[in-house]
C-alpha positions in Angstrom: 0.2 0.1 -0.1 1.3 3.3 -0.7 2.2 5.8 1.9 -0.2 8.4 2.8 -0.1 11.7 1.0 1.4 14.7 2.8 -1.2 17.3 3.6 -0.2 20.9 4.9 -3.0 23.1 6.2 -2.2 26.3 6.8 -4.5 28.8 8.4 -4.1 32.1 10.2 -5.2 30.7 13.8 -7.2 28.3 15.8 -9.8 30.5 17.3 -14.0 29.2 16.7 -15.4 30.3 13.2 -16.3 29.7 9.6 -13.0 29.1 8.1 -11.3 26.8 11.2 -14.9 25.1 12.0 -14.4 24.1 8.1 -10.5 23.3 8.8 -11.4 20.9 12.2 -13.9 18.9 10.3 -12.4 18.5 7.2 -8.7 17.0 9.2 -11.5 15.1 10.9 -13.0 13.2 8.2 -9.8 12.6 6.2 -8.8 9.1 5.8 -5.9 8.6 7.1 -5.3 5.8 5.1 -4.5 8.0 2.2 -3.9 11.2 4.1 -1.4 12.5 6.1 -2.7 16.1 7.2 -0.3 18.6 9.5 -1.2 21.9 10.3 0.8 25.7 10.1 -0.5 28.5 11.3 0.3 32.4 12.3 -1.0 32.6 16.2 -0.7 30.1 18.7 -3.3 29.0 21.0 -7.0 29.3 20.4 -9.9 27.3 20.7 -10.0 24.1 18.8 -6.4 23.7 19.3 -7.5 20.9 21.6 -9.5 18.8 19.7 -6.9 19.1 16.7 -4.0 17.8 19.0 -6.7 15.2 20.4 -6.9 14.2 16.3 -2.9 13.8 16.7 -2.1 17.2 14.7 -0.8 19.4 16.3 0.4 22.6 14.5 3.6 24.5 14.3 3.6 28.2 14.3 4.7 30.5 11.7 4.9 34.2 13.4 3.7 36.9 11.6 4.4 40.4 12.6 2.0 42.9 11.6 2.7 43.6 7.9 3.1 41.1 5.2 6.4 43.6 3.7 8.9 42.6 6.6 11.8 40.5 6.4 9.8 38.0 9.2 7.1 37.3 6.2 10.4 36.1 4.0 12.1 34.4 7.0 8.6 32.4 7.5 8.0 31.6 4.3 11.4 29.3 3.9 10.6 28.1 7.0 7.2 26.5 5.9 9.2 25.6 2.5 11.4 24.2 4.8 8.7 22.0 6.8 7.4 21.1 3.5 10.6 19.5 1.9 10.7 17.9 5.4 8.1 16.0 6.3 8.0 15.3 2.3 4.3 17.4 1.9 2.8 17.2 -1.2 0.0 19.4 -1.2 -0.5 22.8 1.0 -4.2 23.6 1.6 -4.3 27.3 2.7 -7.4 28.3 4.2 -7.5 32.4 4.3 -5.7 35.7 2.7 -2.8 35.5 5.1 -2.8 31.6 4.5 -2.7 31.8 0.5 0.2 34.5 0.1 2.2 32.9 2.7 1.1 28.9 2.0 1.1 29.1 -1.6 4.6 31.0 -1.6 6.2 28.4 0.3 4.6 25.7 -1.7 6.0 26.8 -4.5 9.7 27.2 -3.4 9.2 23.7 -2.0 7.8 22.1 -5.1 4.8 21.2 -3.5 1.3 22.0 -5.4 -1.2 24.3 -3.7 -4.4 25.2 -3.0 -5.9 28.5 -2.5 -9.2 28.8 -0.6 
């Protein structure tokens, strides 16, 4: 049997909101025999953190500091690209505006496919 496809989900935070609930349900319902979910977010904590950890998904934090027009943004894109390569992620699914900007850039840098939603 083939190894599950690594999918990195990128979201701003894990507070309870529409996007975050959809992310939780998607991760919860993924066929783990086919997909290996990983999670990246920009802010630590949030109401959904415990529920995601209970599913075996612990987020990696990529802290942004204010405007995207800072050197830190390039650093976080590079860090995320390194994670994508190290974890052999094949698909990056970005779930909101900042995630689209950072996640798609990191996926491109790492040679992975991306989904912006």
